LUMZA-552337 format. One record per residue: residue in three letters; x, y, z of N, C-alpha, C in turn. Coordinates in nm, 4 decimals, always signed. Layout:
<atoms>
<atom r="ALA" n_x="X" n_y="Y" n_z="Z" ca_x="X" ca_y="Y" ca_z="Z" c_x="X" c_y="Y" c_z="Z"/>
...
</atoms>
This chain:
<atoms>
<atom r="MET" n_x="+23.1222" n_y="-11.7257" n_z="+5.0224" ca_x="+23.1810" ca_y="-11.6758" ca_z="+5.1364" c_x="+23.1936" c_y="-11.7814" c_z="+5.2432"/>
<atom r="LYS" n_x="+23.3036" n_y="-11.8037" n_z="+5.3090" ca_x="+23.3203" ca_y="-11.8967" ca_z="+5.4248" c_x="+23.2612" c_y="-11.8456" c_z="+5.5399"/>
<atom r="PRO" n_x="+23.1971" n_y="-11.9203" n_z="+5.6382" ca_x="+23.1527" ca_y="-11.8626" ca_z="+5.7640" c_x="+23.2826" c_y="-11.8349" c_z="+5.8441"/>
<atom r="PRO" n_x="+23.2640" n_y="-11.7433" n_z="+5.9398" ca_x="+23.3771" ca_y="-11.7110" ca_z="+6.0249" c_x="+23.4178" c_y="-11.8269" c_z="+6.1243"/>
<atom r="LYS" n_x="+23.5269" n_y="-11.8333" n_z="+6.1602" ca_x="+23.5768" ca_y="-11.9297" ca_z="+6.2682" c_x="+23.5559" c_y="-11.8623" c_z="+6.4037"/>
<atom r="ILE" n_x="+23.5217" n_y="-11.9438" n_z="+6.4958" ca_x="+23.5155" ca_y="-11.8811" ca_z="+6.6375" c_x="+23.6358" c_y="-11.9473" c_z="+6.7181"/>
<atom r="ILE" n_x="+23.7105" n_y="-11.8603" n_z="+6.7927" ca_x="+23.8134" ca_y="-11.9095" ca_z="+6.8702" c_x="+23.7843" c_y="-11.9177" c_z="+7.0142"/>
<atom r="MET" n_x="+23.8079" n_y="-12.0428" n_z="+7.0671" ca_x="+23.7805" ca_y="-12.0681" ca_z="+7.2152" c_x="+23.9181" c_y="-12.0809" c_z="+7.2748"/>
<atom r="SER" n_x="+23.9402" n_y="-12.0098" n_z="+7.3834" ca_x="+24.0745" ca_y="-12.0266" ca_z="+7.4576" c_x="+24.0555" c_y="-12.0041" c_z="+7.6021"/>
<atom r="GLY" n_x="+24.1196" n_y="-12.0794" n_z="+7.6777" ca_x="+24.1102" ca_y="-12.0704" ca_z="+7.8218" c_x="+24.1573" c_y="-12.2087" c_z="+7.8880"/>
<atom r="GLY" n_x="+24.2228" n_y="-12.1868" n_z="+7.9925" ca_x="+24.2816" ca_y="-12.3076" ca_z="+8.0658" c_x="+24.1835" c_y="-12.3632" c_z="+8.1686"/>
<atom r="GLN" n_x="+24.2317" n_y="-12.4504" n_z="+8.2393" ca_x="+24.1445" ca_y="-12.5186" ca_z="+8.3398" c_x="+24.2092" c_y="-12.4853" c_z="+8.4854"/>
<atom r="GLY" n_x="+24.1236" n_y="-12.4356" n_z="+8.5693" ca_x="+24.1554" ca_y="-12.4127" ca_z="+8.7038" c_x="+24.1365" c_y="-12.5269" c_z="+8.7861"/>
<atom r="PRO" n_x="+24.1995" n_y="-12.5188" n_z="+8.9031" ca_x="+24.2058" ca_y="-12.6383" ca_z="+8.9944" c_x="+24.0464" c_y="-12.6728" c_z="+9.0353"/>
<atom r="ASP" n_x="+23.9629" n_y="-12.5990" n_z="+9.0287" ca_x="+23.8288" ca_y="-12.6327" ca_z="+9.0823" c_x="+23.7398" c_y="-12.6585" c_z="+8.9563"/>
<atom r="GLU" n_x="+23.7896" n_y="-12.6577" n_z="+8.8359" ca_x="+23.7047" ca_y="-12.6795" ca_z="+8.7176" c_x="+23.7143" c_y="-12.8204" c_z="+8.6539"/>
<atom r="VAL" n_x="+23.6104" n_y="-12.8774" n_z="+8.6091" ca_x="+23.6075" ca_y="-13.0130" ca_z="+8.5588" c_x="+23.6659" c_y="-13.0185" c_z="+8.4246"/>
<atom r="VAL" n_x="+23.6498" n_y="-12.9182" n_z="+8.3397" ca_x="+23.6986" ca_y="-12.9017" ca_z="+8.2065" c_x="+23.7663" c_y="-12.7733" c_z="+8.1849"/>
<atom r="SER" n_x="+23.8304" n_y="-12.7503" n_z="+8.0876" ca_x="+23.9021" ca_y="-12.6264" ca_z="+8.0637" c_x="+23.7938" c_y="-12.5275" c_z="+8.0104"/>
<atom r="GLU" n_x="+23.8161" n_y="-12.3997" n_z="+8.0282" ca_x="+23.7180" ca_y="-12.2967" ca_z="+7.9765" c_x="+23.7017" c_y="-12.3072" c_z="+7.8230"/>
<atom r="ALA" n_x="+23.8117" n_y="-12.3445" n_z="+7.7573" ca_x="+23.8099" ca_y="-12.3587" ca_z="+7.6064" c_x="+23.7186" c_y="-12.4677" c_z="+7.5722"/>
<atom r="LEU" n_x="+23.7246" n_y="-12.5778" n_z="+7.6375" ca_x="+23.6439" ca_y="-12.6950" ca_z="+7.6113" c_x="+23.5071" c_y="-12.6621" c_z="+7.6468"/>
<atom r="ALA" n_x="+23.4682" n_y="-12.6068" n_z="+7.7616" ca_x="+23.3380" ca_y="-12.5673" ca_z="+7.7997" c_x="+23.2742" c_y="-12.4851" c_z="+7.6834"/>
<atom r="MET" n_x="+23.3430" n_y="-12.3878" n_z="+7.6417" ca_x="+23.2933" ca_y="-12.2910" ca_z="+7.5482" c_x="+23.2753" c_y="-12.3704" c_z="+7.4011"/>
<atom r="LYS" n_x="+23.3613" n_y="-12.4570" n_z="+7.3772" ca_x="+23.3408" ca_y="-12.5431" ca_z="+7.2560" c_x="+23.2171" c_y="-12.6323" c_z="+7.2648"/>
<atom r="ASN" n_x="+23.2062" n_y="-12.6940" n_z="+7.3726" ca_x="+23.0784" ca_y="-12.7831" ca_z="+7.3912" c_x="+22.9493" c_y="-12.6934" c_z="+7.3886"/>
<atom r="TYR" n_x="+22.9591" n_y="-12.5861" n_z="+7.4455" ca_x="+22.8397" ca_y="-12.4954" ca_z="+7.4387" c_x="+22.8062" c_y="-12.4515" c_z="+7.2971"/>
<atom r="ALA" n_x="+22.9126" n_y="-12.4167" n_z="+7.2244" ca_x="+22.8915" ca_y="-12.3725" ca_z="+7.0827" c_x="+22.8384" c_y="-12.4906" c_z="+6.9989"/>
<atom r="LEU" n_x="+22.8854" n_y="-12.6146" n_z="+7.0223" ca_x="+22.8283" ca_y="-12.7319" ca_z="+6.9510" c_x="+22.6813" c_y="-12.7572" c_z="+6.9859"/>
<atom r="GLU" n_x="+22.6467" n_y="-12.7353" n_z="+7.1231" ca_x="+22.5062" ca_y="-12.7420" ca_z="+7.1560" c_x="+22.4151" c_y="-12.6324" c_z="+7.0958"/>
<atom r="MET" n_x="+22.4790" n_y="-12.5314" n_z="+7.0489" ca_x="+22.4000" ca_y="-12.4213" ca_z="+6.9847" c_x="+22.4162" c_y="-12.4396" c_z="+6.8350"/>
<atom r="ASN" n_x="+22.4592" n_y="-12.5577" n_z="+6.7906" ca_x="+22.4657" ca_y="-12.6036" ca_z="+6.6517" c_x="+22.5686" c_y="-12.5304" c_z="+6.5653"/>
<atom r="ILE" n_x="+22.6662" n_y="-12.4791" n_z="+6.6242" ca_x="+22.7748" ca_y="-12.4232" ca_z="+6.5536" c_x="+22.8560" c_y="-12.5493" c_z="+6.5035"/>
<atom r="PRO" n_x="+22.8827" n_y="-12.5609" n_z="+6.3746" ca_x="+22.9553" ca_y="-12.6741" ca_z="+6.3253" c_x="+23.1065" c_y="-12.6838" c_z="+6.3833"/>
<atom r="GLU" n_x="+23.1436" n_y="-12.7990" n_z="+6.4154" ca_x="+23.2716" ca_y="-12.8142" ca_z="+6.4746" c_x="+23.3838" c_y="-12.7623" c_z="+6.3954"/>
<atom r="GLU" n_x="+23.3767" n_y="-12.7863" n_z="+6.2598" ca_x="+23.4804" ca_y="-12.7177" ca_z="+6.1745" c_x="+23.4962" c_y="-12.5789" c_z="+6.1788"/>
<atom r="ASP" n_x="+23.4015" n_y="-12.5027" n_z="+6.2411" ca_x="+23.3948" ca_y="-12.3461" ca_z="+6.2396" c_x="+23.4538" c_y="-12.3134" c_z="+6.3792"/>
<atom r="ILE" n_x="+23.4889" n_y="-12.4123" n_z="+6.4685" ca_x="+23.5370" ca_y="-12.3865" ca_z="+6.6000" c_x="+23.6924" c_y="-12.4156" c_z="+6.6181"/>
<atom r="LEU" n_x="+23.7622" n_y="-12.3159" n_z="+6.6498" ca_x="+23.9152" ca_y="-12.3419" ca_z="+6.6919" c_x="+23.9202" c_y="-12.3225" c_z="+6.8402"/>
<atom r="TYR" n_x="+24.0000" n_y="-12.4131" n_z="+6.8931" ca_x="+24.0141" ca_y="-12.4100" ca_z="+7.0445" c_x="+24.1519" c_y="-12.4412" c_z="+7.0840"/>
<atom r="ASP" n_x="+24.1917" n_y="-12.3814" n_z="+7.1875" ca_x="+24.3204" ca_y="-12.3963" ca_z="+7.2446" c_x="+24.3171" c_y="-12.3907" c_z="+7.4019"/>
<atom r="MET" n_x="+24.3641" n_y="-12.5009" n_z="+7.4614" ca_x="+24.3654" ca_y="-12.4968" ca_z="+7.6054" c_x="+24.5022" c_y="-12.5216" c_z="+7.6630"/>
<atom r="VAL" n_x="+24.6124" n_y="-12.4846" n_z="+7.5871" ca_x="+24.7414" ca_y="-12.4974" ca_z="+7.6252" c_x="+24.8107" c_y="-12.3638" c_z="+7.6519"/>
<atom r="GLN" n_x="+24.7901" n_y="-12.2695" n_z="+7.5661" ca_x="+24.8562" ca_y="-12.1348" ca_z="+7.5780" c_x="+24.8036" c_y="-12.0707" c_z="+7.7109"/>
<atom r="LYS" n_x="+24.8898" n_y="-11.9994" n_z="+7.7636" ca_x="+24.8585" ca_y="-11.9237" ca_z="+7.8919" c_x="+24.7934" c_y="-11.7803" c_z="+7.8648"/>
<atom r="GLU" n_x="+24.8129" n_y="-11.7234" n_z="+7.7444" ca_x="+24.7683" ca_y="-11.6061" ca_z="+7.7204" c_x="+24.6835" c_y="-11.6087" c_z="+7.5943"/>
<atom r="ASN" n_x="+24.5624" n_y="-11.5399" n_z="+7.5835" ca_x="+24.4706" ca_y="-11.5420" ca_z="+7.4699" c_x="+24.5462" c_y="-11.5026" c_z="+7.3486"/>
<atom r="GLU" n_x="+24.6280" n_y="-11.4014" n_z="+7.3674" ca_x="+24.6996" ca_y="-11.3650" ca_z="+7.2348" c_x="+24.7879" c_y="-11.4648" c_z="+7.1795"/>
<atom r="GLU" n_x="+24.8506" n_y="-11.5418" n_z="+7.2640" ca_x="+24.9386" ca_y="-11.6558" ca_z="+7.2092" c_x="+24.8477" c_y="-11.7594" c_z="+7.1428"/>
<atom r="ALA" n_x="+24.7369" n_y="-11.7942" n_z="+7.1972" ca_x="+24.6475" ca_y="-11.8851" ca_z="+7.1464" c_x="+24.5935" c_y="-11.8496" c_z="+7.0133"/>
<atom r="VAL" n_x="+24.5517" n_y="-11.7232" n_z="+6.9956" ca_x="+24.5065" ca_y="-11.6654" ca_z="+6.8733" c_x="+24.6218" c_y="-11.6652" c_z="+6.7642"/>
<atom r="SER" n_x="+24.7361" n_y="-11.6292" n_z="+6.8102" ca_x="+24.8472" ca_y="-11.6343" ca_z="+6.7064" c_x="+24.8647" c_y="-11.7765" c_z="+6.6554"/>
<atom r="LYS" n_x="+24.8706" n_y="-11.8707" n_z="+6.7460" ca_x="+24.8929" ca_y="-11.9961" ca_z="+6.7182" c_x="+24.7825" c_y="-12.0648" c_z="+6.6343"/>
<atom r="LEU" n_x="+24.6592" n_y="-12.0439" n_z="+6.6664" ca_x="+24.5539" ca_y="-12.0874" ca_z="+6.5883" c_x="+24.5326" c_y="-12.0175" c_z="+6.4521"/>
<atom r="THR" n_x="+24.5706" n_y="-11.9073" n_z="+6.4318" ca_x="+24.5488" ca_y="-11.8357" ca_z="+6.3024" c_x="+24.6762" c_y="-11.8316" c_z="+6.2127"/>
<atom r="SER" n_x="+24.7857" n_y="-11.8876" n_z="+6.2626" ca_x="+24.8991" ca_y="-11.8905" ca_z="+6.1692" c_x="+24.9187" c_y="-12.0152" c_z="+6.0807"/>
</atoms>
């Protein structure tokens, strides 16, 4: 059985150094989640759009 994928989605606000998606991805990597199990999108404006794009 394959491990589940984790979807990280979120843009970057004017006062943020990195996007929310990248910050969550970096945290997951620090928690030893394998990079191949992380899907992330920092372009879509809506989370539903990101999920649709990443899972199609």
